[in-house]
N, C-alpha and C positions, 0 to 999 in steps of 0.2 A: 293853324292846324298842325298838329304834331304827328309825325309818323314814327312807328316803332317796328323793329324786326319782330316777326311772329314769335320766334323762340324766346325773345326777351320779354314780350308782353304776356305770353302764356307758355311756360316751359313744357307743360304736358299737353300741348296742342295735338299730338298724335293720337291721344285717346279719343278726341272728337272725330277723327277721321278713321276710326277703327284700326289704328296702327299704321295707316298709310302716311307717307310723307311726300308732300308736293315738291320739296327741294330735291333736285337731281333729275326731275323729269325732263325729257327731251322736248324741245320746242320746234314745231314744224309750221310751215306756211299752210294756210287753209286750202284744201283740195289737192294738195301735192304731198309727196313723200320727201320733200326737201327739208332737211334738218338745218335750222338756222342757229341753234344755240341750246342752252341748258338753263333751267331755273336754278338760281343760286340763293335767292332770298325771297321772302314774302313780306310786304310792308302793310301794316294795319294802322287804322287811325286810333284816336283816344278811346273809342267805344269798342274796339276789336273788330271792326269791319274791314274785310280785305279791300285794299285799294290798288296795289301794284304788285306785279311780279317783276323781280329783278332778273333779267335775262342776260346771260353771258353769251355774246355773239361770237364766241371763238370759232365756230364752224362757218360763220358767214363773214364777219368782219373781225379780224384778229385783234384780241386784246381790248375789246370794248364791251362794257356793260351798259344796258339801257333799261328804262322803266316801261313796262307793258301794263296799261290800265286793265283792271280785271274785266271790264266790259268788252275789251278787245281780245279776250282769251276764252277758249273753250277747253275744259279739262276733261279728258277721256281716260278714266282709270282702267277701262277694259284693255287698253293697249299701252297704258302708262305714258300718255303723250299730252302735250298742250298744243292746241292749234291756234295760231294767231288769226284774227279777223281783220282783213284789209291792211295788213302791214306789208309794205313793199320795201325792197332794199334801199330805195331812195329815201324813204321815210326813216329807216334805221340809220342811215348815214347822217341825216339831218338831226336826229335826236341828240340832246346833250348827253354826254357821257356821265354815267352814275359813278360816284365815288363816295365811300363812307366818310371821307374827310370833308366832303362838301356839305354845307347846310341845305337841308331839304325844305326851303322856305317857299312862300307863295310865288316868288319870281321864278324860281327854278321849275316849279310845277307848271307854271304858265308856259314856259318854254317847251315843256314836254307836251302839254295839252295842245299847244299851237300846232304841233306837227300832226297830231291825230285828228284834229277837228276837220270836219267836212262842211265848209260853209255852203249856205243856200245861194243859188244863182238867181239874181234878179235882173231880167233883161227887158228893156223897153219894147213893147210890141210895135211892129211895123205894119203899116197899112198896105196890104197886098194889092189893092186896086190901083195904086199909083205906080207909074213906071219907075224902074230902078233908079234912073237918073233924077227923077223928081222926088225921090224919097228924101224927107228932111234928114239932116245929119242926126245920127244917133248920139245921144249924150252918153259918152263912154263911162260916165260915173255910175250909171245904172247897170252897166254890163259887168262891173267888177263884183266878184263874190263878196257878200256881206257876212262878216263874222260877228256873232253876238258878242257884246261886251259884258264883262263881269266886274263886280265891285270887290276890291280887295278885302274890305271889311265885312261884307255880307256873303261872300262866296261859300257855298257848301257843295259837297260832291253830288247831292241829289239833283242839282241843277243840270247835270249832264249825265243822264242815264245811259247814253250811248257809250260813255267811257267807263262808268263805274257800276252800271246796273248788271245784275247777274243775267247772263245771256243763255237762255235755255232753248232757243228756237231750233237748234239743230238736234235736240234730244227728242226722241219719240217715246220716252218712258215717263209715265206719271210718277212723280216722286212724292212720297208721303213723309213728312218731317215730324219730328218730335223734339221737344226741348229736354235737356238734361242739365242737372246742376253740376257745374264744374267748380270744384273747391280749389281755391288758391289762397295764398297768404301774402299779406302786405306788411312789411316791417315799418313800424312807426314809433316815434319817440314819445314816451309817456312821462318822462321827467328826467331829472339828473340829481345825483348826490355829489355834493362838494365837500371834501374833507380837507381841513386846515388845522392850524395850531394857534393857540393863544397862550399868553403867560398869565398865570395867577400868582398872587403874592400871599404869603402867610408868615406868621411870626413863629420862629423856631427857638426853643430854649435849650440850653446846654449848661450843665453844672461843672464848674472847674474848681477843684480844690486848690487853695492858695495858702501860703504861709506868711505871717507877719512877725517880725522880731520886736521884742520890747525889753526894757532894762528893769531888772529887779534889784533893788538895793536892800540888803539885809544888814541890820545892825545886831551884832552878837557880843556878849561879854566873854573875853577869853578866860581860860582857867587861871592864868597867872595875873589876873587883873589886881591892881593895888601893890604890885611888886615894884620896887624902885629900880630904875634903869640908869645906866651911865649917861653922861652928856654926849658921848659919841653915838649912842644908839638913838637918843632922842633927836628926831629930824623934824624940826618945826619949819614948815614951808607954807607959802601962800600961792594962790593961783591954781592952775590946772594940775591935777594930780594924776588922773587917768582919762583916756579917750576910748569910748566904745562906739563903733559904727552900727547903726540900726538899718536893717533891710526888710523889705516886704515884697511879696509877689503880686503882680497885676495880671489879669487874664488878657491874652491876645487872641482875637477871633478873626478868622478868615473864611472865605467861602470857596468851595470847590465843586465843579459840575461833574456829574457822572451819569452814565446811561441808565435809565430807569426801566424802559420797556420798548419793544418794537410793535408797530401797528402795521399789519399787512392788509391790503385792500385787494379784493378780487370779486369777480362776478360769477354767479352760478345761474344756470338755466333750469327753471322748473317746467316740467312737461304737463300739459293739460289738454283736454279735448273739449272743444266748443261745438255744440250742435246748433244748427240753424235750419230753417225750412223756407221754401219758396214754392209758389205755384208754377207748375210746368204744363205746357200744352202738348198735345199729340194729335196728329191728323189721322183720321180713319177714312177708309174708302167707302163712298156711297155709290151704289150701282142701281140705276133705274133702267131696267131692261124690259119693262112692260110684261108681256107674256112670253118673251123669248127665253129659251133656256140659256143659262150662263154657267160655265164651268170655271171654277176658281182653282188655281194650282198654287 
């Protein structure tokens, strides 16, 4: 069983109480004007049922907070007070201290309930006709208070109405209740979008103009062809006469990375209104007065 703070479970809880807030109300012992503390929190179960009032006993026991089961409290909004039912100073001292850092598990609640429980006394009857000295010894086992035992796995608060039931016995007002729809929102995950990168390959083409050199040999007949020349001018040789180097260009390709674009990821919130409906109940007063006159105000 998980317990929640009332304001965490229902942030708009004050609307249910017509704007009133139980937090901050003074706590007094029943039948007296002795103030013992102040309500600092209200704890509810998973269905929103009130289970405990967290009471700061600063007026009674300095620096200690304890849990007061709802069935042991009577709230009087007419005087803005909470009255405890059957809570003694000794019980308050025996109660385990409440701390938000401590887990409110079954074992902790059992320690709290153990202080508030009032066990039934079972005593073996004694035959009054026998003299006192002839009375058989009484088995003290049956004189010890017997406390009901509860199962950790099957326990629920309805098993102990004296601790968790709404106590209206001190009220002389007939209360008529009605249900109203309380709208709240619960944030839940509907999915997720994962954004990543992958590499695609493609074939790019680029045109590079290049130059190639080639040798052109032209044979021409000079204008003075057939004219005799002297022996000194005639140069008869064999072997290499001229050397011409031939060059050509070849393309050189390299790759270079550059920034193409940026991708920005953000979330936007779309507003929408969802309508729902539910059946609510309302109590109406039935008056059976016979023939007696009744005046309603």
